[in-house]
C-alpha positions as CSV (number, residue, x, y, z in Angstrom):
1,X,89.1,-360.5,-163.0
2,X,90.9,-358.6,-165.7
3,X,93.1,-360.8,-167.9
4,X,95.2,-360.9,-171.0
5,X,96.9,-364.1,-172.4
6,X,96.6,-366.1,-169.2
7,X,96.0,-369.6,-170.6
8,X,98.9,-370.9,-168.5
9,X,97.3,-369.8,-165.2
10,X,93.6,-369.0,-165.4
11,X,92.4,-372.6,-165.0
12,X,94.2,-373.0,-161.6
13,X,92.7,-369.7,-160.5
14,X,89.1,-370.5,-161.5
15,X,89.4,-374.0,-160.1
16,X,90.1,-372.5,-156.7
17,X,86.9,-370.5,-156.5
18,X,84.4,-372.3,-158.8
19,X,82.6,-374.0,-155.9
20,X,82.0,-370.8,-153.8
21,X,81.1,-368.1,-156.3
22,X,77.7,-367.4,-158.0
23,X,79.2,-365.8,-161.0
24,X,82.6,-365.3,-162.7
25,X,83.1,-361.9,-164.4
26,X,86.1,-361.5,-166.6
27,X,87.2,-358.4,-168.5
28,X,89.7,-359.4,-171.2
29,X,92.0,-356.7,-172.4
30,X,93.1,-358.3,-175.7
31,X,94.0,-362.0,-175.3
32,X,95.3,-363.8,-178.4
33,X,95.6,-367.2,-176.8
34,X,92.9,-369.6,-175.3
35,X,92.2,-367.5,-172.2
36,X,88.7,-366.5,-173.2
37,X,87.8,-370.0,-174.3
38,X,89.1,-371.5,-171.0
39,X,87.2,-368.9,-168.9
40,X,84.0,-369.6,-170.7
41,X,84.4,-373.3,-170.0
42,X,84.0,-372.4,-166.3
43,X,80.8,-370.5,-167.0
44,X,82.4,-367.1,-166.9
45,X,80.8,-364.0,-168.5
46,X,83.6,-362.5,-170.6
47,X,83.6,-358.8,-171.6
48,X,86.2,-357.1,-173.8
49,X,88.0,-353.9,-172.8
50,X,90.2,-351.8,-175.0
51,X,93.4,-351.5,-172.9
52,X,94.4,-347.9,-172.1
53,X,97.4,-348.4,-169.8
54,X,95.2,-347.9,-166.8
55,X,94.5,-350.8,-164.4
56,X,92.0,-348.8,-162.4
57,X,89.8,-348.3,-165.5
58,X,89.9,-351.9,-166.3
59,X,89.0,-353.0,-162.8
60,X,86.1,-350.6,-162.7
61,X,84.8,-352.0,-166.0
62,X,84.7,-355.4,-164.3
63,X,82.8,-354.0,-161.3
64,X,80.2,-352.6,-163.6
65,X,79.4,-356.1,-164.8
66,X,79.1,-357.8,-161.4
67,X,75.6,-358.5,-160.2
68,X,76.3,-360.3,-156.8
69,X,76.1,-358.8,-153.4
70,X,79.8,-359.3,-152.8
71,X,82.8,-359.0,-155.1
72,X,86.0,-361.0,-154.8
73,X,88.9,-359.7,-156.9
74,X,91.6,-362.1,-158.1
75,X,94.3,-362.0,-160.7
76,X,94.9,-365.0,-163.0
77,X,98.3,-365.7,-161.5
78,X,96.6,-366.1,-158.1
79,X,94.4,-368.7,-156.4
80,X,92.4,-368.9,-153.2
81,X,93.9,-371.3,-150.7
82,X,91.8,-374.4,-150.6
83,X,91.5,-374.4,-146.8
84,X,90.0,-370.9,-146.8
85,X,87.1,-371.4,-149.2
86,X,84.6,-371.9,-146.4
87,X,85.9,-368.9,-144.5
88,X,85.2,-366.7,-147.5
89,X,81.5,-367.7,-147.4
90,X,81.3,-367.3,-143.7
91,X,82.6,-363.7,-143.5
92,X,79.9,-362.5,-146.0
93,X,77.3,-362.8,-143.2
94,X,78.9,-360.1,-141.1
95,X,76.4,-357.2,-141.2
96,X,79.1,-354.8,-139.8
97,X,81.5,-355.3,-142.7
98,X,81.9,-353.3,-145.9
99,X,85.1,-355.0,-147.1
100,X,87.9,-357.4,-146.1
101,X,91.6,-357.4,-146.4
102,X,93.0,-360.8,-147.5
103,X,96.5,-362.1,-146.9
104,X,98.5,-362.2,-150.2
105,X,101.3,-364.8,-150.1
106,X,103.6,-363.8,-153.0
107,X,106.1,-366.6,-153.9
108,X,109.5,-365.4,-155.0
109,X,110.8,-368.9,-156.0
110,X,109.6,-372.5,-156.1
111,X,110.4,-372.8,-152.4
112,X,107.4,-372.7,-150.1
113,X,109.3,-370.6,-147.6
114,X,110.5,-368.0,-150.1
115,X,107.5,-365.6,-150.0
116,X,106.3,-362.1,-149.1
117,X,103.1,-361.6,-147.2
118,X,101.0,-358.5,-147.5
119,X,97.3,-357.5,-147.0
120,X,95.1,-356.4,-150.0
121,X,91.6,-355.3,-150.0
122,X,90.1,-357.9,-152.3
123,X,86.6,-358.8,-150.9
124,X,83.9,-356.1,-150.7
125,X,80.2,-355.4,-151.1
126,X,79.0,-354.6,-154.5
127,X,78.3,-350.9,-154.3
128,X,78.2,-348.7,-157.5
129,X,80.0,-345.9,-155.6
130,X,83.1,-348.1,-155.0
131,X,85.7,-347.3,-157.6
132,X,89.3,-348.2,-158.1
133,X,91.8,-345.4,-158.4
134,X,95.2,-345.4,-160.0
135,X,96.7,-346.5,-163.3
136,X,99.0,-349.0,-161.5
137,X,98.9,-350.6,-158.1
138,X,95.2,-349.6,-158.1
139,X,93.4,-349.3,-154.8
140,X,89.8,-349.2,-153.8
141,X,90.1,-348.8,-150.0
142,X,89.8,-345.0,-150.0
143,X,86.6,-345.2,-152.0
144,X,85.1,-347.8,-149.6
145,X,86.0,-345.7,-146.6
146,X,84.3,-342.7,-148.3
147,X,81.1,-344.4,-149.4
148,X,80.8,-347.5,-147.2
149,X,78.3,-347.7,-144.4
150,X,80.8,-348.0,-141.6
151,X,83.8,-346.0,-143.0
152,X,87.2,-347.2,-141.8
153,X,85.7,-349.5,-139.2
154,X,83.9,-351.4,-141.9
155,X,87.1,-352.7,-143.4
156,X,88.2,-355.8,-141.6
157,X,91.4,-357.9,-141.7
158,X,91.1,-361.7,-142.2
159,X,93.5,-364.6,-142.4
160,X,92.1,-365.7,-145.8
161,X,95.0,-366.6,-148.0
162,X,95.5,-365.8,-151.7
163,X,98.5,-367.5,-153.2
164,X,100.2,-365.3,-155.8
165,X,102.7,-366.6,-158.3
166,X,103.2,-363.4,-160.3
167,X,106.6,-362.6,-158.7
168,X,108.2,-365.8,-159.9
169,X,111.0,-364.8,-162.3
170,X,109.7,-366.8,-165.2
171,X,106.3,-365.1,-164.8
172,X,107.8,-361.7,-164.7
173,X,109.9,-362.3,-167.8
174,X,107.1,-363.9,-169.8
175,X,104.7,-361.1,-169.0
176,X,107.3,-358.4,-169.2
177,X,105.8,-356.9,-166.0
178,X,108.8,-354.7,-165.2
179,X,108.8,-353.0,-168.6
180,X,105.0,-352.7,-168.6
181,X,104.8,-351.2,-165.1
182,X,107.5,-348.7,-165.7
183,X,105.9,-347.6,-168.9
184,X,102.6,-346.9,-167.2
185,X,104.3,-345.1,-164.2
186,X,106.4,-343.0,-166.6
187,X,103.3,-342.1,-168.6
188,X,101.4,-341.1,-165.5
189,X,104.3,-339.2,-164.0
190,X,104.6,-337.2,-167.2
191,X,101.1,-335.9,-166.4
192,X,101.6,-335.5,-162.7
193,X,105.3,-335.5,-161.9
194,X,104.9,-334.8,-158.1
195,X,102.3,-337.5,-157.5
196,X,103.7,-339.3,-154.4
197,X,101.8,-342.6,-155.0
198,X,103.4,-342.8,-158.5
199,X,106.8,-342.0,-157.0
200,X,106.3,-344.8,-154.5
201,X,105.2,-347.2,-157.2
202,X,108.4,-346.4,-159.2
203,X,110.5,-347.0,-156.0
204,X,108.9,-350.4,-155.7
205,X,109.8,-351.2,-159.3
206,X,113.4,-350.1,-158.7
207,X,113.6,-352.4,-155.6
208,X,112.4,-355.3,-157.7
209,X,115.2,-354.6,-160.2
210,X,117.7,-354.4,-157.3
211,X,118.3,-350.8,-158.2
212,X,118.7,-349.8,-154.6
213,X,120.3,-346.5,-155.2
214,X,117.3,-345.1,-157.2
215,X,114.8,-346.7,-154.7
216,X,116.6,-345.1,-151.8
217,X,116.5,-341.7,-153.4
218,X,112.7,-341.8,-154.1
219,X,111.8,-343.3,-150.7
220,X,113.8,-340.7,-148.8
221,X,111.9,-338.0,-150.6
222,X,108.6,-339.6,-149.8
223,X,109.4,-340.1,-146.1
224,X,110.3,-336.4,-145.8
225,X,106.9,-335.5,-147.3
226,X,104.7,-337.9,-145.4
227,X,104.0,-338.0,-141.7
228,X,104.1,-341.3,-139.8
229,X,100.4,-341.8,-140.0
230,X,100.4,-342.0,-143.8
231,X,99.1,-345.4,-144.8
232,X,102.3,-346.2,-146.8
233,X,104.8,-344.7,-144.3
234,X,105.7,-348.0,-142.5
235,X,106.0,-349.8,-145.8
236,X,108.2,-347.1,-147.4
237,X,110.4,-346.9,-144.3
238,X,110.9,-350.7,-144.3
239,X,111.8,-350.6,-148.1
240,X,114.2,-347.7,-147.4
241,X,116.0,-349.8,-144.7
242,X,116.2,-352.8,-147.1
243,X,117.8,-350.5,-149.8
244,X,120.2,-349.0,-147.3
245,X,121.2,-352.4,-146.0
246,X,121.9,-353.7,-149.6
247,X,123.9,-350.5,-150.3
248,X,125.8,-351.3,-147.1
249,X,125.1,-347.9,-145.7
250,X,124.7,-349.4,-142.2
251,X,124.9,-346.2,-140.3
252,X,121.9,-344.6,-142.1
253,X,120.1,-347.9,-142.1
254,X,120.3,-348.3,-138.3
255,X,119.3,-344.6,-137.8
256,X,116.1,-345.2,-139.8
257,X,115.5,-348.5,-138.1
258,X,115.7,-346.9,-134.7
259,X,113.1,-344.3,-135.8
260,X,110.9,-347.0,-137.3
261,X,111.0,-349.2,-134.3
262,X,110.1,-346.2,-132.1
263,X,107.1,-345.5,-134.3
264,X,106.1,-349.1,-135.0
265,X,107.5,-351.3,-132.2
266,X,105.3,-354.3,-133.2
267,X,106.7,-354.3,-136.8
268,X,108.7,-357.5,-136.5
269,X,110.4,-357.1,-139.9
270,X,112.2,-353.9,-138.7
271,X,113.7,-355.8,-135.8
272,X,114.8,-358.5,-138.2
273,X,116.5,-356.1,-140.6
274,X,118.2,-354.5,-137.6
275,X,119.5,-358.0,-136.5
276,X,120.6,-358.7,-140.1
277,X,122.6,-355.5,-140.2
278,X,124.2,-356.2,-136.8
279,X,125.0,-359.7,-137.9
280,X,126.8,-358.4,-141.0
281,X,128.7,-355.9,-138.9
282,X,129.8,-358.6,-136.4
283,X,127.9,-357.0,-133.5
284,X,126.9,-360.4,-132.1
285,X,125.3,-359.4,-128.8
286,X,123.0,-356.8,-130.3
287,X,122.2,-359.2,-133.2
288,X,121.1,-361.8,-130.7
289,X,118.9,-359.3,-128.9
290,X,117.2,-358.2,-132.1
291,X,116.4,-361.8,-133.3
292,X,115.2,-362.7,-129.8
293,X,112.9,-359.7,-130.0
294,X,111.6,-361.0,-133.3
295,X,110.8,-364.3,-131.7
296,X,109.1,-362.6,-128.8
297,X,106.9,-360.5,-131.1
298,X,106.1,-363.4,-133.4
299,X,104.5,-363.1,-136.8
300,X,104.1,-359.5,-138.2
301,X,100.7,-358.0,-137.7
302,X,98.4,-357.9,-140.8
303,X,98.7,-354.1,-141.1
304,X,102.4,-354.4,-142.2
305,X,104.1,-355.7,-145.3
306,X,106.2,-358.7,-144.3
307,X,108.7,-361.3,-145.3
308,X,107.4,-364.8,-144.2
309,X,108.9,-366.2,-141.0
310,X,110.8,-363.3,-139.6
311,X,109.1,-363.8,-136.2
312,X,109.6,-367.6,-136.2
313,X,111.8,-369.8,-138.4
314,X,113.9,-367.1,-140.1
315,X,114.7,-365.5,-136.7
316,X,115.8,-368.8,-135.2
317,X,117.9,-369.5,-138.3
318,X,119.6,-366.1,-138.0
319,X,120.2,-366.8,-134.3
320,X,121.9,-370.0,-135.3
321,X,124.2,-368.1,-137.7
322,X,125.2,-365.7,-134.8
323,X,125.8,-368.6,-132.4
324,X,127.8,-370.4,-135.1
325,X,129.9,-367.3,-135.7
326,X,130.9,-367.1,-131.9
327,X,131.5,-370.8,-131.8
328,X,128.6,-371.7,-129.4
329,X,127.9,-375.1,-130.8
330,X,125.0,-376.3,-128.7
331,X,123.1,-373.0,-129.0
332,X,123.7,-372.9,-132.8
333,X,122.4,-376.5,-133.3
334,X,119.4,-375.8,-131.0
335,X,118.6,-372.6,-133.0
336,X,118.7,-374.5,-136.3
337,X,116.5,-377.2,-134.9
338,X,114.0,-374.6,-133.6
339,X,113.9,-373.1,-137.1
340,X,113.0,-376.5,-138.6
341,X,110.5,-377.1,-135.8
342,X,108.6,-374.0,-136.9
343,X,109.0,-374.8,-140.6
344,X,110.3,-378.3,-141.6
345,X,110.5,-377.2,-145.2
346,X,113.0,-374.4,-144.6
347,X,116.0,-376.1,-146.3
348,X,118.4,-373.2,-145.5
349,X,118.2,-374.2,-141.8
350,X,118.6,-377.9,-142.7
351,X,121.6,-377.3,-144.8
352,X,123.3,-375.1,-142.2
353,X,122.4,-377.6,-139.4
354,X,124.1,-380.5,-141.4
355,X,127.1,-378.4,-142.5
356,X,127.8,-377.1,-139.0
357,X,127.1,-380.4,-137.2
358,X,129.5,-382.3,-139.6
359,X,132.3,-379.9,-138.5
360,X,131.5,-380.0,-134.8
361,X,130.2,-383.5,-134.0
362,X,131.6,-387.0,-134.1
363,X,130.0,-389.3,-136.6
364,X,127.7,-391.1,-134.1
365,X,126.7,-387.8,-132.5
366,X,125.8,-386.4,-135.9
367,X,123.7,-389.5,-136.9
368,X,122.0,-389.5,-133.5
369,X,121.1,-385.8,-133.9
370,X,119.5,-386.4,-137.3
371,X,117.7,-389.6,-136.2
372,X,116.3,-387.9,-133.1
373,X,115.2,-384.6,-134.6
374,X,114.6,-385.1,-138.3
375,X,112.0,-387.5,-139.5
376,X,114.1,-389.9,-141.5
377,X,111.0,-392.2,-141.9
378,X,109.6,-389.4,-144.1
379,X,111.0,-390.0,-147.6
380,X,111.1,-386.3,-148.4
381,X,113.3,-385.6,-145.4
382,X,115.5,-388.5,-146.2
383,X,115.9,-387.1,-149.8
384,X,116.6,-383.6,-148.6
385,X,119.3,-384.7,-146.3
386,X,120.8,-386.9,-149.0
387,X,121.0,-384.0,-151.4
388,X,122.7,-381.8,-148.9
389,X,125.3,-384.5,-148.1
390,X,126.0,-384.9,-151.8
391,X,126.5,-381.1,-152.1
392,X,128.9,-381.2,-149.2
393,X,130.7,-384.3,-150.8
394,X,130.0,-386.4,-147.7
395,X,128.9,-389.6,-149.6
396,X,130.0,-391.8,-146.7
397,X,127.6,-390.1,-144.3
398,X,124.7,-390.9,-146.7
399,X,125.5,-394.6,-146.5
400,X,125.7,-394.3,-142.7
401,X,122.4,-392.5,-142.6
402,X,120.7,-395.1,-144.8
403,X,121.9,-397.9,-142.5
404,X,120.2,-396.1,-139.6
405,X,116.7,-396.6,-141.1
406,X,115.0,-399.9,-140.2
407,X,114.2,-402.1,-143.2
408,X,110.5,-402.0,-142.2
409,X,110.5,-398.2,-142.3
410,X,112.2,-398.1,-145.7
411,X,109.3,-397.4,-148.0
412,X,109.0,-397.7,-151.8
413,X,109.5,-393.9,-152.0
414,X,112.7,-394.3,-149.9
415,X,114.0,-396.7,-152.4
416,X,113.2,-394.4,-155.3
417,X,114.9,-391.4,-153.6
418,X,117.8,-393.7,-152.6
419,X,118.3,-394.6,-156.3
420,X,118.3,-391.0,-157.4
421,X,120.8,-390.0,-154.8
422,X,123.1,-392.9,-155.6
423,X,122.9,-391.8,-159.3
424,X,124.0,-388.3,-158.2
425,X,126.8,-389.8,-156.1
426,X,128.1,-391.8,-159.1
427,X,128.0,-388.7,-161.3
428,X,129.8,-386.7,-158.7
429,X,132.5,-389.3,-158.3
430,X,133.1,-389.5,-162.0
431,X,133.4,-385.8,-162.2
432,X,136.0,-385.8,-159.4
433,X,137.9,-388.6,-161.1
434,X,138.1,-386.6,-164.4
435,X,139.1,-383.5,-162.5
436,X,142.0,-385.3,-160.8
437,X,143.2,-386.6,-164.2
438,X,143.1,-383.2,-165.7
439,X,145.0,-381.9,-162.6
């Protein structure tokens, strides 16, 4: 690990791996908080590195200190998924492997469903010839291919999950990541202005700032330089399509999507973006076709950058939106229910299901629907529905819903959530009363 001022996160990270690693090597680039002290409490060997605005150099300094047969790279704002600890140990026994891609789940908000999924080469044999390259978005894959025993065949994809919290807005603001990253990229571009990888890194920074115009310009330039076999081509094409969609340049977006789907027909996210564009344009039939293709393809293959759920719950949710737009009540409700079946925590689908069903169904039909398909006996589901009903100002339906739950099924947690919702109802009613008086 390389760290600086990570006292808020490092304990969570180290706790996730302490039982499966033989040593913890940490290179500190200038912490002024308790990071070093906390790392040492986990038995870490801590080394100091004078920061030179080059992540690759810092990573290589950490590799030089590692003594084990295998190396696992983590950042402090990440943790290994608890369920995958044993799998990490198991894959180390594969004699035909030089390295492994792990699945990075990057959370964009506190919602479990709001995340990006990407592959990163983070587990590899300790080989002194393996070196990271790049001042930012550093990579080691090319070095492992060049110096590993099995070349490209020795790098294997896994389902091992790393949970990454560095894209949460509060983390970005606190660490000033955008400012730092752009400074490093600008510094490197001043030395090598035509470096395509640096231009790509800058495009990614523009995307994260919602500066879609600048991102589009850089990505178009790169796609004209690269052929479709370039390892970043599919990723750059996807990001270009996102930029064009956000700029509402639908014609160009669909043109690039058509090309991308021809080149990468199994890239579910491209079909999903196509469906989203068609939905925004009101092309209902083609939107349905695109989202059904997503469902047919399923989850995006590991080799592509992906937004979680585009082949499952997000595609069903989008189908529900299309069916709702064309007033196909039964199909819309079934699509929202399928979305929740694939991911019961996807609150967007639950909200839309409740809002749409309130408009289209009679009271008893609505209550029957929730009772049959949503687990009201689960306190969290009960609370989620209650919050939505309050947002929609349907306080009466919350009372009807509560009466549907048997007294024997109403747990202590139900009572706690019921009290919280009743407090919110009271506050909402007081606000409405004051608003009427002012009116």
